[in-house]
One Martini backbone bead per residue (centre of mass of N, CA, C, O) as a GRO file, in nm:
protein
  110
    1MET     BB    1   0.089   0.047   0.028
    2GLU     BB    2   0.081   0.339  -0.116
    3SER     BB    3   0.161   0.668  -0.060
    4ILE     BB    4   0.040   1.002  -0.062
    5SER     BB    5   0.027   1.329  -0.101
    6GLN     BB    6  -0.150   1.606  -0.123
    7SER     BB    7   0.022   1.743  -0.345
    8GLU     BB    8   0.017   1.507  -0.539
    9LEU     BB    9  -0.285   1.493  -0.586
   10VAL     BB   10  -0.317   1.779  -0.689
   11GLU     BB   11  -0.129   1.736  -0.935
   12ARG     BB   12  -0.295   1.508  -1.067
   13LEU     BB   13  -0.559   1.674  -1.096
   14SER     BB   14  -0.425   1.922  -1.252
   15SER     BB   15  -0.353   1.748  -1.506
   16ILE     BB   16  -0.667   1.718  -1.569
   17PHE     BB   17  -0.741   2.007  -1.404
   18PRO     BB   18  -0.609   2.311  -1.427
   19LEU     BB   19  -0.840   2.477  -1.266
   20PHE     BB   20  -0.823   2.344  -0.983
   21ARG     BB   21  -0.585   2.490  -0.851
   22ALA     BB   22  -0.748   2.752  -0.789
   23GLU     BB   23  -0.953   2.624  -0.608
   24TRP     BB   24  -0.762   2.514  -0.400
   25LEU     BB   25  -0.637   2.778  -0.317
   26ALA     BB   26  -0.903   2.907  -0.226
   27ASP     BB   27  -0.978   2.683  -0.013
   28THR     BB   28  -0.688   2.718   0.153
   29GLU     BB   29  -0.626   3.015   0.226
   30ASN     BB   30  -0.856   3.039   0.494
   31SER     BB   31  -0.770   2.773   0.630
   32PHE     BB   32  -0.716   2.511   0.800
   33PRO     BB   33  -0.464   2.317   0.803
   34SER     BB   34  -0.439   2.024   0.587
   35THR     BB   35  -0.305   1.686   0.486
   36SER     BB   36  -0.549   1.560   0.366
   37LEU     BB   37  -0.714   1.381   0.120
   38HIS     BB   38  -1.003   1.452   0.187
   39TRP     BB   39  -0.989   1.761   0.126
   40VAL     BB   40  -0.944   1.732  -0.178
   41TYR     BB   41  -1.221   1.591  -0.237
   42GLN     BB   42  -1.394   1.815  -0.110
   43SER     BB   43  -1.303   2.020  -0.332
   44LEU     BB   44  -1.355   1.862  -0.601
   45LEU     BB   45  -1.655   1.780  -0.619
   46PRO     BB   46  -1.801   2.059  -0.661
   47TRP     BB   47  -1.634   2.147  -0.895
   48VAL     BB   48  -1.658   1.903  -1.101
   49SER     BB   49  -1.984   1.932  -1.098
   50SER     BB   50  -1.961   2.248  -1.239
   51VAL     BB   51  -1.821   2.129  -1.488
   52GLU     BB   52  -1.710   2.065  -1.806
   53LEU     BB   53  -1.648   1.747  -1.924
   54SER     BB   54  -1.448   1.560  -2.085
   55ALA     BB   55  -1.379   1.256  -2.194
   56LYS     BB   56  -1.088   1.263  -2.111
   57GLN     BB   57  -1.125   1.357  -1.822
   58LEU     BB   58  -1.311   1.132  -1.725
   59LYS     BB   59  -1.113   0.901  -1.779
   60ALA     BB   60  -0.882   1.009  -1.597
   61LEU     BB   61  -1.049   1.012  -1.339
   62ALA     BB   62  -1.120   0.709  -1.330
   63LEU     BB   63  -0.834   0.609  -1.313
   64LEU     BB   64  -0.766   0.743  -1.048
   65LEU     BB   65  -0.998   0.624  -0.879
   66ASN     BB   66  -0.916   0.331  -0.918
   67ALA     BB   67  -0.629   0.356  -0.798
   68GLU     BB   68  -0.718   0.450  -0.513
   69VAL     BB   69  -0.887   0.203  -0.442
   70ALA     BB   70  -0.657  -0.010  -0.494
   71ALA     BB   71  -0.453   0.106  -0.268
   72GLY     BB   72  -0.591   0.167  -0.023
   73GLY     BB   73  -0.656   0.284   0.272
   74LEU     BB   74  -0.650   0.619   0.271
   75ARG     BB   75  -0.701   0.649  -0.026
   76GLU     BB   76  -0.972   0.491  -0.033
   77ASN     BB   77  -1.117   0.642   0.186
   78ALA     BB   78  -1.115   0.925   0.064
   79VAL     BB   79  -1.248   0.861  -0.217
   80GLY     BB   80  -1.499   0.723  -0.103
   81THR     BB   81  -1.614   0.936   0.121
   82CYS     BB   82  -1.546   1.224  -0.058
   83PHE     BB   83  -1.664   1.114  -0.355
   84LEU     BB   84  -1.816   0.852  -0.444
   85GLU     BB   85  -2.059   0.862  -0.237
   86HIS     BB   86  -2.146   1.162  -0.388
   87CYS     BB   87  -2.203   1.140  -0.701
   88ARG     BB   88  -2.516   1.122  -0.714
   89GLN     BB   89  -2.576   1.404  -0.584
   90VAL     BB   90  -2.401   1.555  -0.840
   91GLY     BB   91  -2.430   1.379  -1.125
   92LEU     BB   92  -2.171   1.162  -1.187
   93ALA     BB   93  -2.234   0.853  -1.190
   94ARG     BB   94  -2.339   0.798  -1.475
   95ARG     BB   95  -2.063   0.878  -1.621
   96LEU     BB   96  -1.856   0.710  -1.446
   97SER     BB   97  -1.942   0.411  -1.407
   98PRO     BB   98  -1.836   0.281  -1.695
   99LEU     BB   99  -1.519   0.357  -1.592
  100LEU     BB  100  -1.529   0.173  -1.346
  101SER     BB  101  -1.451  -0.027  -1.127
  102ALA     BB  102  -1.591  -0.246  -0.921
  103ALA     BB  103  -1.475  -0.124  -0.659
  104ALA     BB  104  -1.560   0.167  -0.719
  105LYS     BB  105  -1.867   0.116  -0.772
  106SER     BB  106  -1.925   0.016  -0.478
  107ARG     BB  107  -1.903   0.339  -0.374
  108LEU     BB  108  -2.185   0.424  -0.523
  109HIS     BB  109  -2.418   0.456  -0.252
  110ALA     BB  110  -2.546   0.752  -0.167
   0.00000   0.00000   0.00000
């Protein structure tokens, strides 16, 4: 189980969504500092659900989500509880589901 840092996750997401970096900086500018991966997904979910995603971005996001679930541990917990469980609520589940692994799909339950 390989861990990643919060900044590495932000970099990976920013490579898919270049505009997310500005959202992340705005979200963290006046907040109590946290190094959790959960916080990144809490910032990403409302942002990504409000922008138009290209097919390429959606596929890249699904690959990242699948990898995070497969990694287990904190990575799986963060993406599961702070992103995947809420995809239905923000209208992303329908578009993401066909691209997700069985393990990641099983977390689309909220």
